[in-house]
C-alpha positions, 0 to 999 in steps of 0.5 A: 499500499502506497501512502500519499504524500501530504502537502500544505498550501501557503497562499499570499499576495506580496504586492498591492499590484498583484492584489489589484490585478492578476493574482488573488487568494482564491485563484492561488488556492485553486491553482494549488489545489489543482497542482496537488491533485494532479500529482496525487498529493493529499492536502493536510 
């Protein structure tokens, strides 16, 4: 039996420009979850 690797997401927006334009916390979360799912990582 293989134990899935566990992962945690660290989400942050570091500049006002990112917050105002093309990067948001929900977008980062969605991308991180998709990345983990595609590699079989279990989110902690």
